N, C-alpha and C positions, 0 to 999 in steps of 0.2 A: 860423321858426315858421309853421305853417299857420294861415290864417284861414278859417273856414267860413261858408257861407251856404246859404240855401234859396230855391227858387223853386217856385211851385205852379201847375200847369196845371189850371184849373177849367172843365170843359166844362158847358154848360147842356143842357137836354133838347131843344134845337133844333140841337145840334151845333156851337154857337159856343163860343169860348174867351174867358175874361175877361182883359182887359189893363188895366193902369194906365199913364197917361202921366206921365212925369217930364220936367222941363225942366232940361237940363244944357248948359253952355257954349253958350248961344244957340240950342239946338235941342231939339225935342221928341222923346223916345224912348218908344215903346210897348213894354211888357214884361209878363210875368206877374208877379203880386204876389210879394213875398218880401223877404229882407234877411238881416242877419247873425244868426248863432247866438250867443246871449249865454252868458256863463260859467255853467256848471251846467245848461245847457239841452240837450235832445236835438234832433236835426234835426226830428223830428215836432212837438215842442212849439214850436219856433221857427216852423214852418210855420203852425200854428194861430194863434199870437200875431200874426205878421206879416200874415196875411190879415185877421184881425179889425181890426188897427190901420189897415190901408190901405183896406179895402173895407166894413167893417161886417158881414161875413159870418162865420158859424160853419161850420167845415168838418170833415169826417172826412178824415184823411190816408190815401190809398190807397197803391198800389204805387209804388216808385221807378222813374221813367222813365230818368233819367240821373244819373250821378255824374261831374261834369266837373271836371278838374283843370287849373290853369294855373300854370306856373312861368315867370316873366318878370321884367323889370326892376321890375315892380310888387310882386313878392314871390311867395309860394306861397299859392295860394288854391284852395278847392274849393267847388263848389255842388252840392247835391243837389236834383234836380228831381223832385217828386212829383206824382201825380194827386190832386186834391182833389174832394170832393163836398160841395155845400152842404147843410147840415142845419138851418140857422137864420139869422136876421138878414135884413137888407134891403140890397141893394147901394147904397152911398153912399160918396163919396170921403172917405177918412180922412186920416190924417197920420202922419208919422214922428216919434214923441215925442222922439227924441234930437236932432232938428234944430231944435227951438224955432221961432223966427220965420223960419228959413231953409228953409222947406218947398220941396220940388221936385215933389211930387205935384200934378197939376193936371187929371187926367182919369181916367175909369173907363167902360169899355164892353165888352160882349160882341161879338166879331167873328167873322164866318164866315171860312172858308178864303180865299174870293175877296177879301174885304175886307182881310185881313192881307197878301195878296200886293201890294196897292196902297199899303201904308203905306211912306213913305220910310225911316223909321228904326224898325226893330223889333229887339229883343234877346231872345234870341240869333237869329241869322239863320235857324237851323233851325226857328223858329216858322212860317216860310213853307211848309215842306214836311214835314220829318221828323216833326214833332209829330203830324201827322194820322195817319201810319202807326203811330207809337208808341201812340197812343190806342186803336188797334184790334189791336195785336200781342198775341201770347201772352206771358205774364209770364216766360218762360224765355229771352228774347233778351238780348243783350249790353247792359249799361247803362253801362259804363265808357267815358268819352270824354276825350281830351286836346285842349285848344285851343292 
């Protein structure tokens, strides 16, 4: 059975991208906000909810950047990456309600392309390069990816 998730690339008006930091297995990983799609929820609704929970921001969900599928020993998963535009709220570190006292979120910051290249652990790796091209590409390009 497939498990679905969303990630949202949120650029600001200075050309930076919002990342959240999660602490897993003794290391910090920076990634765009997002998480699991809940039962009865669309990808776009999940994107709006996840960004609000993790960052305090209200967004408009724009075009699909990538649909990434993974079939591995961990199972069958897909993640839809969207572009988001801030339409309200203030950036502040939130939480993952489903984790209770075991929170992994511990940072929130807008990063430039140059800053992201210098981060040791960023997910996915193509946040270092491809995302910048994708943000300026025409909407007719290929969005399907397999990891």
